[in-house]
N, CA, C and O of each residue as an XYZ file, in Angstrom:
836
protein
N       0.579     -1.341      0.021
C       0.055     -0.284     -0.116
C       0.851      1.248     -0.066
O       1.724      1.426      0.783
N       0.473      2.368     -1.067
C       1.473      3.553     -1.116
C       0.860      4.487     -0.171
O      -0.321      4.261      0.097
N       1.472      5.580      0.437
C       1.315      6.273      1.462
C       0.711      7.312      0.542
O       1.245      7.553     -0.541
N      -0.451      7.972      0.964
C      -1.040      9.104      0.137
C       0.300     10.361      0.053
O       1.128     10.666      0.912
N       0.091     10.895     -1.343
C       1.099     11.940     -1.726
C       1.392     13.071     -0.926
O       2.337     13.798     -1.232
N       0.548     13.346      0.256
C       0.563     14.391      1.332
C       1.526     14.186      2.243
O       2.208     15.095      2.717
N       1.666     12.595      2.630
C       2.360     11.976      3.615
C       3.916     11.953      3.138
O       4.902     12.370      3.746
N       3.814     11.229      1.638
C       5.163     10.634      1.126
C       5.475     11.596      0.058
O       4.892     11.629     -1.026
N       6.433     12.381      0.426
C       6.975     13.303     -0.311
C       8.427     12.803     -1.183
O       9.042     11.829     -0.750
N       8.824     13.385     -2.179
C      10.174     12.807     -3.108
C      11.301     13.314     -1.958
O      11.184     14.309     -1.243
N      12.360     12.414     -1.974
C      13.422     12.737     -1.508
C      14.552     13.005     -2.282
O      14.621     12.401     -3.353
N      15.486     13.800     -1.975
C      16.823     13.812     -2.958
C      16.981     12.720     -3.937
O      17.055     13.106     -5.103
N      17.047     11.534     -3.753
C      17.196     10.764     -4.442
C      16.591     10.498     -5.539
O      17.180     10.159     -6.566
N      14.957     10.668     -5.390
C      14.034     10.648     -6.376
C      14.088     11.495     -7.378
O      13.228     11.444     -8.257
N      15.031     12.347     -7.413
C      15.468     13.519     -8.392
C      16.268     12.866     -9.394
O      16.447     13.409    -10.484
N      16.822     11.611     -9.080
C      17.758     10.980     -9.977
C      16.917     10.547    -11.220
O      16.031      9.713    -11.033
N      17.108     11.009    -12.382
C      16.246     10.104    -13.189
C      16.403      8.401    -13.245
O      17.417      7.752    -12.992
N      14.917      7.843    -13.705
C      14.862      6.277    -13.389
C      14.162      6.323    -14.835
O      13.322      7.121    -15.252
N      14.678      5.377    -15.384
C      14.376      4.383    -16.373
C      12.949      3.811    -16.489
O      12.826      3.134    -15.469
N      12.048      3.746    -17.049
C      10.839      3.291    -17.050
C      10.947      1.441    -16.601
O      10.499      0.838    -15.625
N      11.632      1.027    -17.638
C      12.162     -0.344    -17.233
C      12.231     -0.996    -15.759
O      13.193     -0.679    -15.060
N      11.513     -1.660    -15.376
C      11.569     -2.067    -13.919
C      13.284     -2.539    -13.625
O      13.849     -2.108    -12.620
N      13.888     -3.295    -14.438
C      15.070     -4.058    -14.359
C      15.983     -2.841    -14.288
O      16.805     -2.830    -13.372
N      15.943     -1.716    -15.217
C      16.406     -0.417    -14.628
C      16.594      0.065    -13.834
O      17.677      0.384    -13.342
N      15.043      0.335    -13.334
C      14.946      1.134    -11.968
C      15.417      0.390    -10.910
O      15.829      1.099     -9.992
N      15.513     -1.003    -10.692
C      16.068     -1.606     -9.984
C      17.478     -1.111     -9.656
O      17.960     -0.608     -8.641
N      18.022     -1.451    -10.963
C      19.642     -1.136    -11.017
C      19.932      0.267    -10.586
O      20.961      0.512     -9.958
N      18.996      1.276    -10.923
C      19.260      2.849    -10.001
C      19.326      3.095     -8.799
O      20.081      3.827     -8.159
N      18.205      2.220     -8.410
C      18.217      2.012     -6.842
C      19.408      1.436     -6.014
O      19.908      1.816     -4.955
N      19.678      0.468     -6.789
C      21.077     -0.225     -6.353
C      22.491      0.408     -6.416
O      23.431      0.020     -5.723
N      22.543      1.308     -7.214
C      23.566      2.441     -7.351
C      23.572      3.555     -6.188
O      24.553      4.157     -5.752
N      22.144      3.680     -5.774
C      22.149      4.586     -4.910
C      22.128      4.177     -3.628
O      22.089      5.032     -2.742
N      22.149      2.794     -3.305
C      22.278      1.911     -1.982
C      23.902      1.945     -1.878
O      24.542      2.203     -0.858
N      24.355      1.671     -2.988
C      25.710      1.443     -2.921
C      26.634      3.006     -2.713
O      27.739      3.053     -2.172
N      26.120      3.841     -3.102
C      26.541      4.980     -3.176
C      26.387      5.379     -1.723
O      27.323      5.952     -1.164
N      25.542      5.178     -1.239
C      25.276      5.592      0.407
C      26.239      4.666      1.250
O      26.666      5.147      2.299
N      26.538      3.677      0.978
C      27.537      2.594      1.447
C      28.868      3.440      1.481
O      29.455      3.619      2.549
N      29.321      3.945      0.317
C      30.503      4.425      0.214
C      30.559      5.872      1.085
O      31.531      6.330      1.686
N      29.399      6.360      0.977
C      29.809      7.844      1.804
C      29.458      7.794      3.391
O      29.746      8.826      3.998
N      28.871      6.731      4.157
C      29.118      6.373      5.113
C      30.332      5.999      5.586
O      30.686      6.283      6.730
N      31.189      5.225      4.616
C      32.206      4.254      5.013
C      33.252      5.568      4.775
O      33.904      5.646      5.816
N      33.570      6.352      4.084
C      34.420      7.232      4.071
C      33.910      8.213      5.059
O      34.982      8.657      5.469
N      33.047      8.811      5.676
C      32.678      9.797      6.779
C      32.939      8.646      7.944
O      32.903      9.137      9.073
N      33.148      7.480      7.918
C      33.380      6.735      9.024
C      35.009      6.995      9.490
O      35.438      6.800     10.627
N      35.768      7.461      8.378
C      36.939      7.500      8.224
C      37.372      8.778      8.755
O      38.544      8.976      9.074
N      36.513      9.597      8.851
C      37.180     10.787      9.461
C      36.700     11.116     10.643
O      35.507     11.000     10.922
N      37.904     11.717     11.730
C      37.533     11.817     12.902
C      38.438     12.812     13.266
O      39.413     13.280     12.679
N      37.824     13.094     14.572
C      38.516     14.419     15.324
C      38.191     14.315     16.587
O      37.468     13.362     16.880
N      38.624     15.247     17.670
C      38.589     14.900     19.177
C      37.948     16.338     19.871
O      38.206     17.531     19.707
N      37.293     15.830     20.453
C      36.580     16.713     21.548
C      36.958     16.204     22.728
O      36.400     15.192     23.149
N      38.097     16.907     23.538
C      38.980     16.040     24.496
C      39.429     14.845     24.203
O      39.832     14.646     23.057
N      39.455     13.843     25.131
C      40.181     12.385     24.900
C      39.447     11.612     23.796
O      40.007     10.777     23.086
N      38.038     11.982     23.694
C      37.411     11.514     22.715
C      36.882     11.333     21.379
O      36.109     12.118     20.829
N      37.289     10.370     20.937
C      37.393     10.343     19.213
C      36.272     10.374     18.375
O      35.778      9.276     18.116
N      35.787     11.302     17.923
C      34.339     11.517     16.934
C      34.908     11.374     15.688
O      35.905     11.799     15.104
N      33.399     10.197     15.310
C      33.698     10.038     13.708
C      32.479     10.870     13.103
O      31.512     11.395     13.656
N      32.894     10.797     11.701
C      31.795     11.404     10.693
C      30.621     10.398     10.620
O      29.688     10.574      9.837
N      30.678      9.571     11.276
C      30.147      8.052     10.852
C      28.300      8.085     10.921
O      27.538      7.635     10.065
N      27.985      8.670     12.037
C      26.728      9.031     12.083
C      26.147     10.267     11.287
O      24.944     10.287     11.031
N      26.976     11.296     10.892
C      26.620     12.178      9.786
C      26.151     11.354      8.751
O      25.036     11.497      8.250
N      27.037     10.417      8.379
C      26.596      9.971      7.008
C      25.792      9.136      7.196
O      25.114      9.077      6.170
N      25.248      8.030      8.320
C      24.080      7.891      8.445
C      22.621      8.566      8.100
O      21.758      8.171      7.316
N      22.644      9.794      9.009
C      21.534     10.700      8.564
C      21.385     11.269      7.441
O      20.286     11.324      6.889
N      22.836     11.946      6.769
C      22.669     12.093      5.297
C      22.269     11.320      4.265
O      21.734     11.837      3.285
N      22.479      9.972      4.355
C      22.143      8.947      3.557
C      20.841      8.494      3.590
O      20.214      8.160      2.585
N      20.384      8.473      4.805
C      18.877      8.221      4.939
C      17.904      9.152      4.633
O      16.783      8.841      4.232
N      18.415     10.652      4.861
C      17.528     11.758      4.512
C      17.542     11.614      3.032
O      16.545     11.189      2.450
N      18.438     11.891      2.505
C      18.503     11.416      0.655
C      18.339     10.523     -0.016
O      18.110     10.601     -1.223
N      18.433      9.394      0.697
C      17.503      8.372     -0.119
C      16.574      7.820      0.035
O      16.099      7.109     -0.851
N      15.851      8.024      1.576
C      14.396      7.904      2.023
C      14.517      6.774      3.100
O      15.623      6.444      3.528
N      13.602      6.314      3.437
C      13.533      5.133      4.743
C      14.040      3.865      4.230
O      14.986      3.394      4.862
N      13.501      3.031      2.946
C      13.722      1.893      2.639
C      15.194      2.008      2.132
O      16.018      1.263      2.663
N      15.680      3.028      0.976
C      16.797      3.032      0.483
C      17.925      3.035      1.464
O      18.793      2.171      1.593
N      17.757      4.262      2.203
C      18.592      4.532      3.674
C      18.912      3.386      4.401
O      20.101      3.264      4.694
N      17.736      2.066      4.950
C      17.799      1.379      5.577
C      18.672      0.170      4.760
O      19.604     -0.521      5.174
N      18.110      0.187      3.653
C      18.772     -0.995      2.729
C      20.526     -0.650      2.586
O      21.311     -1.598      2.572
N      20.984      0.661      2.493
C      22.297      1.076      2.167
C      23.199      0.781      3.572
O      24.389      0.470      3.629
N      22.134      1.004      4.815
C      22.921      0.617      6.182
C      23.179     -0.943      6.402
O      24.017     -1.469      7.134
N      22.293     -1.499      5.627
C      22.411     -2.810      6.069
C      23.441     -3.635      5.177
O      23.897     -4.740      5.474
N      23.707     -2.942      4.098
C      24.724     -3.447      3.013
C      26.148     -3.237      3.695
O      27.044     -4.071      3.562
N      26.315     -1.927      4.521
C      27.154     -1.374      4.873
C      27.513     -2.553      6.134
O      28.491     -3.300      6.141
N      26.743     -2.498      6.873
C      27.017     -3.920      8.004
C      27.553     -5.142      7.512
O      28.395     -5.775      8.148
N      27.087     -5.519      6.364
C      27.172     -6.799      5.878
C      28.447     -7.011      5.153
O      29.053     -8.079      5.076
N      28.872     -5.598      4.502
C      30.004     -5.477      4.109
C      31.312     -5.366      4.831
O      32.407     -5.707      4.385
N      30.952     -4.637      6.474
C      32.258     -4.630      7.411
C      32.015     -6.057      7.928
O      33.137     -6.500      8.178
N      31.145     -6.935      8.193
C      31.320     -7.970      8.792
C      32.187     -8.935      7.649
O      33.044     -9.755      7.980
N      31.733     -8.623      6.118
C      32.668     -9.741      5.537
C      34.243     -9.007      5.144
O      34.895     -9.127      4.107
N      34.533     -8.272      6.306
C      36.002     -7.796      5.966
C      36.481     -6.463      5.262
O      37.619     -6.004      5.161
N      35.354     -6.014      4.839
C      35.771     -4.551      4.169
C      35.656     -3.805      4.908
O      34.665     -3.713      5.633
N      37.101     -2.708      4.945
C      37.461     -1.659      6.042
C      36.447     -0.535      5.694
O      36.709      0.327      4.855
N      35.085     -0.593      6.491
C      34.198      0.116      5.990
C      33.826      0.933      7.431
O      33.308      2.049      7.425
N      34.119      0.312      8.464
C      34.005      0.864     10.024
C      35.055      1.729     10.170
O      36.124      1.833      9.569
N      34.479      2.425     11.221
C      35.284      3.461     11.893
C      36.743      3.048     12.393
O      37.683      3.807     12.157
N      36.897      2.112     12.931
C      38.154      1.354     13.610
C      38.763      0.591     12.620
O      38.322      0.338     11.499
N      40.100      0.153     13.262
C      40.689     -0.623     12.161
C      40.040     -2.144     12.050
O      40.204     -2.773     11.005
N      39.479     -2.580     12.888
C      38.855     -3.934     12.857
C      37.540     -4.197     12.085
O      36.557     -3.475     12.247
N      37.553     -5.325     11.182
C      36.641     -5.402     10.383
C      36.474     -7.276     10.270
O      37.234     -8.124     10.738
N      35.202     -7.464      9.479
C      35.006     -9.132      9.589
C      34.389     -9.427     10.762
O      34.314     -8.605     11.676
N      33.932    -10.546     10.823
C      32.729    -11.161     12.032
C      33.318    -11.248     13.285
O      32.781    -11.770     14.262
N      34.407    -10.748     13.264
C      35.235    -10.164     14.690
C      34.377     -9.281     15.509
O      33.830     -9.477     16.594
N      34.398     -8.103     14.593
C      33.612     -6.900     14.751
C      32.247     -7.028     15.727
O      31.840     -6.106     16.434
N      31.735     -8.114     15.644
C      30.683     -8.419     15.965
C      30.509     -8.565     17.748
O      29.521     -8.388     18.461
N      31.977     -8.977     18.095
C      32.005     -8.829     19.535
C      32.659     -7.580     20.111
O      33.135     -7.555     21.246
N      32.661     -6.310     19.086
C      33.373     -5.232     19.775
C      32.105     -4.428     20.527
O      30.938     -4.672     20.220
N      32.435     -3.541     21.444
C      31.439     -3.229     22.310
C      30.414     -1.853     21.548
O      29.341     -1.409     21.956
N      31.222     -1.438     20.333
C      30.217     -0.754     19.441
C      29.817     -1.046     18.651
O      29.446     -0.154     17.888
N      29.620     -2.290     18.293
C      28.744     -3.231     16.934
C      27.224     -2.749     17.280
O      26.586     -2.210     16.375
N      26.523     -2.953     18.774
C      25.126     -2.186     18.693
C      24.664     -1.059     18.242
O      23.507     -0.690     18.038
N      26.154     -0.296     18.035
C      25.759      1.163     17.234
C      25.474      1.176     16.063
O      24.560      1.877     15.628
N      26.511      0.073     15.017
C      26.536      0.019     13.745
C      25.117     -0.911     13.605
O      24.450     -0.858     12.572
N      24.739     -1.750     14.732
C      23.305     -2.360     13.995
C      22.083     -1.352     14.386
O      20.999     -1.370     13.803
N      22.364     -0.607     15.292
C      21.351      0.986     15.074
C      21.389      2.107     14.124
O      20.777      3.165     14.266
N      22.087      1.821     13.232
C      22.762      2.589     12.367
C      21.409      2.280     11.289
O      20.883      3.199     10.660
N      21.050      1.163     11.211
C      19.922      0.457     10.023
C      18.620      1.399     10.407
O      18.387      2.352      9.663
N      17.714      1.149     11.612
C      17.033      1.943     12.091
C      16.884      3.775     11.966
O      15.957      4.551     11.734
N      18.099      3.884     12.213
C      18.397      5.426     12.458
C      18.292      5.962     10.960
O      17.524      6.903     10.763
N      18.939      5.483      9.995
C      18.762      5.620      8.648
C      17.743      5.803      7.944
O      17.655      6.663      7.068
N      16.441      4.611      8.419
C      15.142      4.441      7.983
C      14.547      5.848      8.697
O      14.274      6.823      7.997
N      14.379      5.854     10.105
C      13.822      7.146     10.482
C      14.364      8.575      9.940
O      13.718      9.619     10.026
N      15.451      8.472      9.459
C      16.095      9.985      8.754
C      15.168     10.004      7.301
O      14.547     10.953      6.823
N      15.283      8.878      6.883
C      14.373      8.822      5.639
C      12.779      9.155      5.989
O      12.163     10.022      5.368
N      12.295      8.513      6.856
C      11.043      8.760      7.142
C      10.640     10.256      7.389
O       9.719     10.826      6.805
N      11.381     10.756      8.247
C      11.154     12.305      8.221
C      11.024     12.955      6.924
O      10.013     13.502      6.484
N      12.520     12.798      6.183
C      12.601     13.397      4.650
C      11.491     13.019      3.931
O      11.358     13.897      3.078
N      10.765     12.337      3.822
C       9.666     11.550      2.957
C       8.055     12.613      3.484
O       6.992     12.680      2.867
N       8.365     13.179      4.557
C       7.329     13.812      4.941
C       7.859     15.624      4.799
O       7.211     16.535      5.314
N       9.048     15.814      4.057
C       9.250     16.921      3.889
C      10.023     17.786      5.369
O      10.006     19.015      5.423
N      10.441     17.229      6.100
C      11.253     17.654      7.375
C      12.341     18.117      6.837
O      12.670     19.228      7.251
N      13.124     17.557      5.920
C      14.271     17.585      5.337
C      14.708     19.131      4.547
O      15.788     19.476      4.068
N      13.563     19.772      4.628
C      13.601     21.123      3.743
C      13.567     22.059      4.296
O      13.396     23.073      3.619
N      13.690     22.186      5.592
C      13.352     23.359      6.680
C      14.354     22.949      7.697
O      14.088     21.963      8.384
N      15.824     23.778      7.935
C      16.764     23.301      9.024
C      15.868     23.060     10.093
O      15.799     21.918     10.548
N      15.031     24.155     10.652
C      14.613     23.479     11.827
C      14.188     22.131     12.246
O      14.543     21.399     13.169
N      13.136     21.995     11.093
C      12.196     20.656     11.209
C      13.201     19.396     11.276
O      13.223     18.440     12.052
N      13.970     19.715     10.258
C      15.338     18.873      9.938
C      16.056     18.473     11.048
O      16.429     17.334     11.331
N      16.222     19.525     11.664
C      17.245     19.104     12.862
C      16.676     18.400     13.910
O      17.337     17.667     14.645
N      15.086     18.644     14.052
C      14.394     18.062     14.897
C      14.449     16.609     14.484
O      14.824     15.693     15.216
N      14.120     16.518     13.487
C      14.231     14.846     12.868
C      15.484     14.130     12.667
O      15.551     12.928     12.411
N      16.190     14.695     12.756
C      17.833     14.295     12.745
C      18.389     13.752     14.080
O      18.889     12.655     14.328
N      18.126     15.012     15.011
C      18.319     14.506     16.385
C      17.668     13.135     17.028
O      18.251     12.287     17.705
N      16.333     13.168     16.631
C      15.814     11.951     16.767
C      16.278     10.550     16.280
O      16.292      9.522     16.958
N      16.731     10.722     14.728
C      17.523      9.576     14.149
C      18.728      9.330     14.929
O      19.131      8.188     15.145
N      19.430     10.596     15.445
C      20.780     10.382     16.075
C      20.504      9.666     17.344
O      21.558      9.289     17.857
N      19.386      9.330     18.068
C      19.314      8.853     19.075
C      18.935      7.411     19.264
O      18.933      6.774     20.318
N      18.526      6.900     17.718
C      18.040      5.362     17.597
C      19.499      4.632     18.093
O      19.506      3.992     19.145
N      20.812      4.777     17.219
C      21.907      4.074     17.534
C      21.964      3.849     18.984
O      21.594      2.703     19.239
N      22.321      4.580     20.119
C      22.031      4.693     21.299
C      21.232      3.425     21.970
O      21.754      2.457     22.524
N      19.976      3.652     21.798
C      18.712      2.794     21.952
C      19.241      1.193     21.682
O      18.688      0.339     22.376
N      20.120      0.808     20.862
C      20.547     -0.445     20.244
C      21.915     -0.523     21.001
O      22.093     -1.509     21.716
N      22.723      0.257     20.926
C      24.262      0.188     20.996
C      24.712      0.320     22.241
O      25.903      0.075     22.435
N      23.829      0.753     23.405
C      24.242      1.003     25.076
C      23.801     -0.153     25.574
O      24.466     -0.660     26.478
N      22.412     -0.927     25.034
C      22.641     -2.190     25.922
C      23.749     -3.233     25.726
O      24.151     -4.122     26.477
N      24.205     -2.776     24.217
C      24.893     -3.934     23.339
C      26.232     -4.005     24.130
O      26.708     -5.061     24.547
N      26.776     -2.813     24.292
C      27.861     -2.537     24.853
C      27.940     -3.126     26.143
O      29.020     -3.566     26.538
N      26.822     -3.188     26.908
C      26.962     -3.294     28.327
C      26.955     -4.782     28.288
O      27.715     -5.306     29.103
N      26.122     -5.749     27.364
C      26.276     -7.115     27.420
C      28.013     -7.606     27.074
O      28.626     -8.447     27.731
N      28.451     -6.993     26.126
C      29.551     -7.505     25.562
C      30.730     -6.904     26.726
O      31.558     -7.755     27.048
N      30.823     -6.085     27.119
C      31.555     -5.489     28.344
C      31.453     -6.489     29.565
O      32.437     -7.010     30.090
N      30.131     -6.694     29.956
C      30.023     -7.821     31.191
C      30.384     -9.444     30.751
O      30.923    -10.233     31.527
N      30.071     -9.699     29.673
C      31.021    -11.157     29.001
C      32.317    -11.014     28.863
O      32.990    -12.039     28.978
N      33.015     -9.721     28.583
C      34.285    -10.113     28.441
C      35.140     -9.539     29.794
O      36.367     -9.639     29.767
N      34.591     -9.041     30.772
C      35.252     -8.994     32.230
C      34.814     -9.469     32.605
O      35.483     -9.762     33.597
N      33.532    -10.185     32.672
C      33.091    -11.497     33.625
C      32.322    -10.612     34.918
O      31.816    -11.220     35.861
N      32.305     -9.098     34.828
C      31.628     -8.743     36.110
C      30.402     -8.099     35.785
O      30.509     -7.627     34.653
N      29.080     -7.830     36.369
C      28.249     -6.798     35.947
C      28.771     -5.282     35.988
O      29.302     -4.709     36.939
N      28.477     -4.770     34.678
C      28.863     -3.403     33.941
C      27.783     -2.584     34.573
O      26.671     -2.867     34.128
N      27.799     -1.541     35.591
C      26.713     -0.524     36.074
C      26.425      0.330     34.819
O      27.147      0.575     33.853
N      25.009      0.762     35.147
C      24.914      1.791     33.892
C      25.427      3.076     33.958
O      25.254      3.825     32.996
N      26.031      3.452     34.938
C      26.955      4.650     35.018
C      27.915      4.378     34.328
O      28.299      5.269     33.570
N      28.644      3.083     34.331
C      29.990      3.250     33.571
C      29.646      3.376     31.904
O      30.215      4.011     31.016
N      28.478      2.498     31.887
C      27.885      2.252     30.273
C      27.560      4.089     29.757
O      28.052      4.613     28.757
N      26.829      4.622     30.534
C      26.297      5.892     30.216
C      27.585      6.884     29.964
O      27.684      7.659     29.013
N      28.606      6.690     31.072
C      30.175      7.609     30.891
C      30.646      7.243     29.764
O      30.955      8.156     28.999
N      30.843      5.892     29.325
C      31.488      5.484     28.390
C      31.217      5.598     26.736
O      32.067      5.782     25.865
N      29.412      5.390     26.539
C      28.929      5.215     25.474
C      27.879      6.494     25.155
O      27.297      6.602     24.075
N      27.764      7.228     26.015
C      26.712      8.420     25.782
C      27.172      9.324     26.165
O      27.490     10.010     25.194
N      27.431      9.797     27.072
C      27.693     11.385     27.901
C      28.477     11.870     26.771
O      28.015     12.888     26.255
N      29.760     11.308     26.149
C      30.950     12.060     25.182
C      30.057     12.070     24.224
O      30.640     12.954     23.597
N      29.121     11.840     23.557
C      28.747     11.742     22.628
C      27.311     12.529     22.389
O      26.669     12.230     21.382
N      26.858     13.409     23.187
C      25.671     14.142     23.261
C      25.961     15.021     22.132
O      25.583     14.885     20.969
N      26.825     16.121     22.738
C      27.115     17.212     22.127
C      27.511     17.102     20.855
O      26.929     17.853     20.072
N      28.598     16.155     20.268
C      28.975     15.812     18.813
C      27.754     15.349     18.232
O      27.539     15.766     17.094
N      26.852     14.543     18.769
C      25.816     14.249     17.781
C      24.526     14.996     17.875
O      23.433     14.537     17.540
N      24.790     16.401     18.446
C      23.754     17.609     18.353
C      24.622     18.195     17.157
O      24.049     18.521     16.117
N      25.849     18.316     17.278
C      26.494     18.910     15.843
C      26.278     18.359     14.701
O      25.857     18.941     13.701
N      26.602     17.026     14.813
C      26.347     16.679     13.477
C      25.235     16.521     12.800
O      25.212     16.416     11.574
N      23.999     16.483     13.704
C      22.360     16.638     13.423
C      22.241     18.045     12.863
O      21.554     18.325     11.881
N      23.034     18.991     13.632
C      22.836     20.455     12.839
C      23.599     20.497     11.395
O      23.074     21.200     10.531
N      24.539     19.948     11.142
C      25.301     19.716     10.231
C      24.431     19.223      8.891
O      24.444     19.721      7.765
N      23.861     18.366      9.263
C      23.031     17.331      8.573
C      21.583     18.392      8.034
O      21.122     18.452      6.894
N      21.198     19.003      9.037
C      20.199     20.087      8.888
C      20.569     21.250      8.255
O      19.715     22.121      8.092
N      21.652     21.406      7.886
C      21.924     22.634      7.258
C      22.223     21.700      5.614
O      21.551     22.001      4.627
N      22.943     20.956      5.571
C      23.451     20.464      4.251
C      22.438     19.857      3.445
O      22.499     19.991      2.223
N      21.463     19.170      4.005
C      20.237     18.766      3.361
C      19.362     19.726      2.720
O      19.142     19.752      1.510
N      18.818     20.604      3.678
C      18.131     21.762      3.096
C      18.869     22.600      2.146
O      18.332     23.010      1.116
N      20.200     22.893      2.490
C      20.451     23.651      1.359
C      21.025     23.171      0.012
O      21.583     23.875     -0.829
N      20.733     21.530     -0.055
C      20.742     20.735     -1.370
C      19.482     20.831     -2.018
O      19.417     20.729     -3.243
N      18.151     21.077     -1.091
C      16.924     21.245     -1.539
C      16.982     22.776     -2.225
O      16.634     22.972     -3.389
N      17.300     23.459     -1.647
C      17.589     24.936     -1.977
C      18.529     25.281     -3.550
O      18.328     26.311     -4.194
N      19.376     24.394     -3.900
C      20.272     24.391     -4.778
C      19.463     23.529     -6.086
O      19.796     23.803     -7.239
N      18.543     22.628     -5.865
C      17.694     21.985     -6.870
C      16.499     23.117     -6.928
O      16.276     23.468     -8.087
N      15.784     23.684     -6.062
C      15.071     24.481     -6.583
C      15.273     25.879     -7.524
O      14.491     26.578     -8.168
N      16.578     25.916     -7.293
C      17.546     27.323     -8.185
C      17.599     26.340     -9.312
O      16.825     26.544    -10.247
N      18.378     25.327     -9.364
C      18.075     24.945    -10.705
C      16.861     24.992    -11.623
O      16.879     25.461    -12.761
N      15.731     24.421    -10.972
C      14.420     24.278    -11.490
C      13.880     25.713    -11.834
O      13.013     25.832    -12.699
N      14.397     26.840    -11.145
C      13.882     28.295    -11.518
C      14.409     28.761    -12.816
O      13.862     29.477    -13.654
N      15.890     28.069    -12.820
C      16.756     28.522    -14.250
C      15.932     27.678    -15.470
O      15.607     28.215    -16.529
N      15.741     26.710    -15.239
C      15.413     25.711    -16.181
C      13.970     26.082    -16.870
O      13.558     25.728    -17.974
N      13.194     27.070    -15.680
C      11.860     27.221    -15.986
C      11.872     28.462    -16.742
O      10.822     28.921    -17.192
């Protein structure tokens, strides 16, 4: 069942010309999904420090890809990203890749990227991505999702490795508090970049018209 037009608006990826043949249209979607994987992989390798904590562009990539591709293609891109990393391709933020990455405390956050991209795309499909304030609100909500998966997973792995119960305070200190401000900064950056892309699109359309 398709959503009513008033609820489901085009996202940036929908502006890419799509051939009428179904097989070619699927190939276009596949190319968009793979492009999303490349974007997240590249931004995952960009890091900077706020105090002693390394911050990567990974979450920014997740939000940008989700918003640009839409909910389903965004989730497909991050699922492909996850599979590529577990297959051994160096797409994750750190040097570890392959099946062993599932035992890393941060793996839960990568799992959470899939619904996060879906949510960012869901907001974009309702045109929240065209106005910075609405985009920021939607992208902050999407940024929270990886923590809902990642924090319990981190506690589980740390408890299994250490053999002792890991307190909530320790997990929050290690996996949440240092990333709140960087997360807001990345959501703000996405809330500027995506609406700016729409402004550029409208400018081109006016010139053509």
